[in-house]
N, C-alpha and C positions, 0 to 999 in steps of 0.2 A: 554580436557576440558580447557577452557580459564580461566585465573585468572584476567580478566578485571573486575574491581570492578565498582559498581554503586555508584557514590559519593552522599553524602547527601547535602542538601542545604548549610550547614555550611562549606562544603569542596570545594565549587566552588566560582568563582569570584563574585564580587558584581553585575556585569552585568548579569551573569547567575542566581544569586539569584533572581533578579527582574523577570527574565523569569520564574523561578520556581514558583514564587508567582502568575504570570499571569496564568500559567498552572493549579495551584492548584485551582484558582478561576473558571476557565473555565471547567476543567475536574474533579475536585475534588481530583486529585492526579497528581504526575509527573510520567508518565510511565518510567520504567527502561531504555528503549532504549533512550528516550529523555535525561534522566539524564546522561547517559553514554556519550552522545555527549558533555556534559558540561565539560568534561576533557579539551576540547579546549575552549579558550576564545571566538572563533567565530563560531564554527561548529553548535551549537544549534540554535543560532540566524539566521544564514544563512539558515539552513535547514527549520526552521519555516517560514522564509520569502518566500521560495518556496511553502511550504504547505499552507500558508494563502493567496497566490496569487489568483487573479480572474481567473475563468475558465468558459467555456461555458457549462460545465457538471453539472448536478444535483448531490446531495449527493449520490443518489442511483447509478448513472452512475459511479461516482468516485469509489464506492465500487466494482463495476463490474471489473474495471481495477485493483484495489488493490488485489482482490481475485485471478483473473486469473494469474497475474504476480507473486504474492507471491507463488502460487502453482508451477509454472514453476521453480522458484528459490528455492523451497523447504525451505522456511523460516518459521519455526514453530512460531516464535514470531509474525510476521506480519499476518500469517494465523489466529492465535489466536485472535489478536487485531481486525482484520478486519472481522472475524466471528462475534465477539461481536458488532462491529459497524454496520455491515450489518444487523443484527437482529434489532438494534435500528432504522435502516432506512427502516424496513418493510419486509426484506427478511426472508423467512422461512429456517429452517435447510436444507431441501432437495434442495431448490433453491440455497443456498450458496454452497452446494456440487457441484451442476451443474456448477455454476459460476467458482468455483475453477478448474473444468475440462475444462473451456474455452467454455462453452455452456450456453444457456438459452432458453430451449424449451418453457418456459412459456411466452416469450416476444421476438418477432422477432427482434426488434431494439436492445435490450440488447444482444441478441444472436450474432448479427453482431459485436457489441462492444467487447464482450467477446472473440470471435474468432480472431478479429483483435489484441487485446491486447496480447493474447496468442501467436499469430503468430509473432508479433514484438519481444516478449521476447524469444521465442524459437529460432528465427533466428537472434539473436543479432542485432536487429534493422531493419533488412531487411524483412518486412512483405511480405507475398506472394501477388501476383497480385490479386488473388481471394479474399483474406481477405480485401484488400483495396477496390476493386470493390464492395464487399458486404457491406462494411461500408457506401459507398456512396449510394448504392441502398436502404439502410435502412433509408436514410434521413439525414445522417451526412454530414458535409461539409468539405472543405479543412481546414477551421479554427478549426473545431472539431478535425481533424486529428492532427493538430499542438498541440492543447491542450492535446490530448491523449498522444502524445509523451512526453510532459512535465510531465504528471502524471505518465507515465510508468517510466520515469527517477527518479521521486521522490520516488516511492515505491521501485525501484531497489536500491536506496541509502540505505534505511533502511534494505532491504533484505541483502545486502552485509555487512552492518555494524553489523547486528546481527550474520550473519554466521561467521564473523571474530572474534567478541567479545564474543559471546555466553552468553550474560547477561541473567539473570533469566527472564523467562516469567511471567509477572504479570497480565495476563488475563486467563480466563478459557482456558485450552489447547485444541486447535482444534483437532478433530479426524483425523486420518491418511486417506489419499485418494490416491489410486493407479491410476495414469493416465500415459499414454505413454508420454515420453518426446522427441520423435523424430517424 
């Protein structure tokens, strides 16, 4: 068990305090994982700059990527957070479980994106030819592929950060899902 603490607003730099204020206004609270980034003068701002960047994907498509990759990386924090966010974006619990397994039988385009995201994550960046071809066949472009890799990198950062720090999960904890990782 990690002893990596979650700093309060009063324990972080003035720059990070301003970011906490923005997060509180936008989200209603500062998620523990974000607060833990604030141990660094720059990590939280840098991470949020990536996360707030423009993308060709809708909020739902971003959650497809977040759920599939977080499952491969077995990050309970991110699975819990993105299960809640996925529901806010209209996914049902059964759909979320499918997305975590890297599938979406309920939507062919999202299925290709989930399978691609899972393939990239499982294969440390080297998606299978089939996953790439299926992504294109579903209507995604080379630009979408580039944006997907950025989003996969973004969620991988939080997956790794949580797995290293083990900060407390401050979302309803996602149920366990057993899926093959090879």
